[in-house]
Biotite code that builds the C-alpha atoms (Angstrom):
import biotite.structure as struc

atoms = struc.array([
    struc.Atom([265.128, 67.727, 113.518], chain_id="A", res_id=1, res_name="MET", atom_name="CA", element="C"),
    struc.Atom([265.793, 71.431, 114.012], chain_id="A", res_id=2, res_name="ALA", atom_name="CA", element="C"),
    struc.Atom([264.229, 73.325, 116.902], chain_id="A", res_id=3, res_name="LYS", atom_name="CA", element="C"),
    struc.Atom([261.953, 76.228, 115.956], chain_id="A", res_id=4, res_name="ARG", atom_name="CA", element="C"),
    struc.Atom([263.427, 79.523, 117.090], chain_id="A", res_id=5, res_name="ILE", atom_name="CA", element="C"),
    struc.Atom([261.173, 82.333, 118.253], chain_id="A", res_id=6, res_name="GLY", atom_name="CA", element="C"),
    struc.Atom([257.505, 82.772, 119.025], chain_id="A", res_id=7, res_name="GLY", atom_name="CA", element="C"),
    struc.Atom([254.543, 84.747, 117.712], chain_id="A", res_id=8, res_name="SER", atom_name="CA", element="C"),
    struc.Atom([256.223, 88.117, 118.396], chain_id="A", res_id=9, res_name="ARG", atom_name="CA", element="C"),
    struc.Atom([259.419, 87.355, 116.479], chain_id="A", res_id=10, res_name="ARG", atom_name="CA", element="C"),
    struc.Atom([260.391, 89.964, 113.835], chain_id="A", res_id=11, res_name="LYS", atom_name="CA", element="C"),
    struc.Atom([257.495, 92.267, 114.811], chain_id="A", res_id=12, res_name="SER", atom_name="CA", element="C"),
    struc.Atom([259.272, 95.080, 116.666], chain_id="A", res_id=13, res_name="ARG", atom_name="CA", element="C"),
    struc.Atom([257.988, 97.864, 114.401], chain_id="A", res_id=14, res_name="SER", atom_name="CA", element="C"),
    struc.Atom([254.411, 96.540, 114.435], chain_id="A", res_id=15, res_name="LYS", atom_name="CA", element="C"),
    struc.Atom([254.315, 96.166, 118.223], chain_id="A", res_id=16, res_name="LEU", atom_name="CA", element="C"),
    struc.Atom([255.958, 99.480, 119.164], chain_id="A", res_id=17, res_name="THR", atom_name="CA", element="C"),
    struc.Atom([254.033, 102.647, 119.952], chain_id="A", res_id=18, res_name="LYS", atom_name="CA", element="C"),
    struc.Atom([255.116, 106.100, 118.868], chain_id="A", res_id=19, res_name="LYS", atom_name="CA", element="C"),
    struc.Atom([256.201, 108.406, 121.690], chain_id="A", res_id=20, res_name="VAL", atom_name="CA", element="C"),
    struc.Atom([253.040, 110.521, 121.316], chain_id="A", res_id=21, res_name="SER", atom_name="CA", element="C"),
    struc.Atom([250.814, 107.428, 121.687], chain_id="A", res_id=22, res_name="GLU", atom_name="CA", element="C"),
    struc.Atom([252.377, 106.104, 124.900], chain_id="A", res_id=23, res_name="LYS", atom_name="CA", element="C"),
    struc.Atom([250.492, 106.210, 128.182], chain_id="A", res_id=24, res_name="GLY", atom_name="CA", element="C"),
    struc.Atom([247.162, 104.919, 129.403], chain_id="A", res_id=25, res_name="LYS", atom_name="CA", element="C"),
    struc.Atom([244.695, 103.621, 126.864], chain_id="A", res_id=26, res_name="ILE", atom_name="CA", element="C"),
    struc.Atom([241.166, 104.992, 126.693], chain_id="A", res_id=27, res_name="LYS", atom_name="CA", element="C"),
    struc.Atom([238.728, 102.932, 128.737], chain_id="A", res_id=28, res_name="ILE", atom_name="CA", element="C"),
    struc.Atom([236.099, 103.391, 126.011], chain_id="A", res_id=29, res_name="SER", atom_name="CA", element="C"),
    struc.Atom([238.363, 101.586, 123.534], chain_id="A", res_id=30, res_name="ARG", atom_name="CA", element="C"),
    struc.Atom([238.802, 98.721, 125.998], chain_id="A", res_id=31, res_name="TYR", atom_name="CA", element="C"),
    struc.Atom([235.033, 98.231, 126.383], chain_id="A", res_id=32, res_name="PHE", atom_name="CA", element="C"),
    struc.Atom([233.819, 99.139, 122.875], chain_id="A", res_id=33, res_name="GLN", atom_name="CA", element="C"),
    struc.Atom([230.926, 97.101, 121.463], chain_id="A", res_id=34, res_name="GLU", atom_name="CA", element="C"),
    struc.Atom([230.440, 95.671, 117.975], chain_id="A", res_id=35, res_name="PHE", atom_name="CA", element="C"),
    struc.Atom([227.428, 93.975, 116.401], chain_id="A", res_id=36, res_name="ASN", atom_name="CA", element="C"),
    struc.Atom([227.305, 90.847, 114.286], chain_id="A", res_id=37, res_name="LYS", atom_name="CA", element="C"),
    struc.Atom([228.146, 91.724, 110.672], chain_id="A", res_id=38, res_name="GLY", atom_name="CA", element="C"),
    struc.Atom([230.146, 94.896, 111.488], chain_id="A", res_id=39, res_name="ASP", atom_name="CA", element="C"),
    struc.Atom([233.379, 95.496, 109.589], chain_id="A", res_id=40, res_name="LYS", atom_name="CA", element="C"),
    struc.Atom([236.384, 96.135, 111.833], chain_id="A", res_id=41, res_name="VAL", atom_name="CA", element="C"),
    struc.Atom([240.062, 96.896, 111.289], chain_id="A", res_id=42, res_name="THR", atom_name="CA", element="C"),
    struc.Atom([242.656, 95.054, 113.363], chain_id="A", res_id=43, res_name="ILE", atom_name="CA", element="C"),
    struc.Atom([245.030, 97.531, 115.014], chain_id="A", res_id=44, res_name="LYS", atom_name="CA", element="C"),
    struc.Atom([247.158, 95.834, 117.654], chain_id="A", res_id=45, res_name="ILE", atom_name="CA", element="C"),
    struc.Atom([247.455, 97.617, 121.014], chain_id="A", res_id=46, res_name="GLU", atom_name="CA", element="C"),
    struc.Atom([250.896, 96.470, 122.228], chain_id="A", res_id=47, res_name="PRO", atom_name="CA", element="C"),
    struc.Atom([250.297, 97.353, 125.884], chain_id="A", res_id=48, res_name="SER", atom_name="CA", element="C"),
    struc.Atom([247.412, 94.841, 126.217], chain_id="A", res_id=49, res_name="VAL", atom_name="CA", element="C"),
    struc.Atom([248.334, 91.176, 125.818], chain_id="A", res_id=50, res_name="HIS", atom_name="CA", element="C"),
    struc.Atom([244.825, 89.749, 126.282], chain_id="A", res_id=51, res_name="LYS", atom_name="CA", element="C"),
    struc.Atom([243.212, 88.534, 123.065], chain_id="A", res_id=52, res_name="GLY", atom_name="CA", element="C"),
    struc.Atom([246.188, 89.611, 120.971], chain_id="A", res_id=53, res_name="LEU", atom_name="CA", element="C"),
    struc.Atom([245.962, 88.535, 117.314], chain_id="A", res_id=54, res_name="PRO", atom_name="CA", element="C"),
    struc.Atom([249.018, 87.406, 115.378], chain_id="A", res_id=55, res_name="ASP", atom_name="CA", element="C"),
    struc.Atom([250.966, 90.407, 113.985], chain_id="A", res_id=56, res_name="PRO", atom_name="CA", element="C"),
    struc.Atom([250.372, 89.024, 110.451], chain_id="A", res_id=57, res_name="VAL", atom_name="CA", element="C"),
    struc.Atom([246.801, 90.332, 110.713], chain_id="A", res_id=58, res_name="PHE", atom_name="CA", element="C"),
    struc.Atom([247.799, 93.928, 111.612], chain_id="A", res_id=59, res_name="GLN", atom_name="CA", element="C"),
    struc.Atom([245.788, 96.324, 109.430], chain_id="A", res_id=60, res_name="GLY", atom_name="CA", element="C"),
    struc.Atom([243.477, 93.647, 107.991], chain_id="A", res_id=61, res_name="ARG", atom_name="CA", element="C"),
    struc.Atom([239.726, 94.149, 107.760], chain_id="A", res_id=62, res_name="VAL", atom_name="CA", element="C"),
    struc.Atom([237.429, 91.486, 109.178], chain_id="A", res_id=63, res_name="GLY", atom_name="CA", element="C"),
    struc.Atom([233.757, 90.854, 109.777], chain_id="A", res_id=64, res_name="GLU", atom_name="CA", element="C"),
    struc.Atom([232.367, 90.225, 113.263], chain_id="A", res_id=65, res_name="VAL", atom_name="CA", element="C"),
    struc.Atom([230.734, 86.780, 113.477], chain_id="A", res_id=66, res_name="LEU", atom_name="CA", element="C"),
    struc.Atom([229.878, 86.867, 117.181], chain_id="A", res_id=67, res_name="GLY", atom_name="CA", element="C"),
    struc.Atom([231.203, 87.221, 120.697], chain_id="A", res_id=68, res_name="LYS", atom_name="CA", element="C"),
    struc.Atom([232.751, 84.640, 123.003], chain_id="A", res_id=69, res_name="ARG", atom_name="CA", element="C"),
    struc.Atom([233.500, 85.852, 126.512], chain_id="A", res_id=70, res_name="GLY", atom_name="CA", element="C"),
    struc.Atom([235.114, 89.268, 126.232], chain_id="A", res_id=71, res_name="TYR", atom_name="CA", element="C"),
    struc.Atom([236.553, 88.595, 122.745], chain_id="A", res_id=72, res_name="CYS", atom_name="CA", element="C"),
    struc.Atom([234.995, 88.881, 119.303], chain_id="A", res_id=73, res_name="TYR", atom_name="CA", element="C"),
    struc.Atom([235.149, 86.177, 116.653], chain_id="A", res_id=74, res_name="ILE", atom_name="CA", element="C"),
    struc.Atom([236.244, 87.662, 113.326], chain_id="A", res_id=75, res_name="LEU", atom_name="CA", element="C"),
    struc.Atom([236.258, 86.307, 109.796], chain_id="A", res_id=76, res_name="LYS", atom_name="CA", element="C"),
    struc.Atom([239.436, 87.484, 108.035], chain_id="A", res_id=77, res_name="VAL", atom_name="CA", element="C"),
    struc.Atom([240.693, 86.617, 104.570], chain_id="A", res_id=78, res_name="MET", atom_name="CA", element="C"),
    struc.Atom([244.338, 85.491, 104.466], chain_id="A", res_id=79, res_name="ASP", atom_name="CA", element="C"),
    struc.Atom([244.994, 85.476, 100.748], chain_id="A", res_id=80, res_name="GLY", atom_name="CA", element="C"),
    struc.Atom([242.240, 83.210, 99.421], chain_id="A", res_id=81, res_name="SER", atom_name="CA", element="C"),
    struc.Atom([241.797, 81.351, 102.731], chain_id="A", res_id=82, res_name="VAL", atom_name="CA", element="C"),
    struc.Atom([239.083, 82.386, 105.202], chain_id="A", res_id=83, res_name="GLU", atom_name="CA", element="C"),
    struc.Atom([240.287, 82.361, 108.811], chain_id="A", res_id=84, res_name="LYS", atom_name="CA", element="C"),
    struc.Atom([238.529, 82.892, 112.139], chain_id="A", res_id=85, res_name="LYS", atom_name="CA", element="C"),
    struc.Atom([240.236, 84.885, 114.893], chain_id="A", res_id=86, res_name="LEU", atom_name="CA", element="C"),
    struc.Atom([239.324, 85.606, 118.488], chain_id="A", res_id=87, res_name="MET", atom_name="CA", element="C"),
    struc.Atom([240.367, 89.181, 119.251], chain_id="A", res_id=88, res_name="VAL", atom_name="CA", element="C"),
    struc.Atom([239.885, 91.453, 122.261], chain_id="A", res_id=89, res_name="HIS", atom_name="CA", element="C"),
    struc.Atom([238.019, 94.697, 121.381], chain_id="A", res_id=90, res_name="PRO", atom_name="CA", element="C"),
    struc.Atom([240.993, 96.869, 122.391], chain_id="A", res_id=91, res_name="VAL", atom_name="CA", element="C"),
    struc.Atom([242.754, 95.591, 119.237], chain_id="A", res_id=92, res_name="HIS", atom_name="CA", element="C"),
    struc.Atom([239.815, 96.535, 116.979], chain_id="A", res_id=93, res_name="LEU", atom_name="CA", element="C"),
    struc.Atom([238.664, 99.761, 115.352], chain_id="A", res_id=94, res_name="LEU", atom_name="CA", element="C"),
    struc.Atom([235.429, 100.374, 113.401], chain_id="A", res_id=95, res_name="PRO", atom_name="CA", element="C"),
    struc.Atom([236.232, 100.151, 109.679], chain_id="A", res_id=96, res_name="HIS", atom_name="CA", element="C"),
    struc.Atom([235.841, 103.394, 107.737], chain_id="A", res_id=97, res_name="LYS", atom_name="CA", element="C"),
    struc.Atom([235.043, 102.668, 104.147], chain_id="A", res_id=98, res_name="GLY", atom_name="CA", element="C"),
])
């Protein structure tokens, strides 16, 4: 049986790289932002924080907040026609505009 090569960050260099203008310290308000149950959020991965990092497949997806567990939020995200639940740190989330 063949050994699986690579991990969750394989083939994701462009998704997990910041532009030069975005490099530096992150805003503390983004790290501690609050969301309520039922809010729509967009997943935008912050590469400099590895806590609560979602899989790069979900970059740019819109999800609904189901609740909070510890410091992470539980999101409901559609992956094609399949509903999936993710646990994501708030630094990787933005309020959805739309």
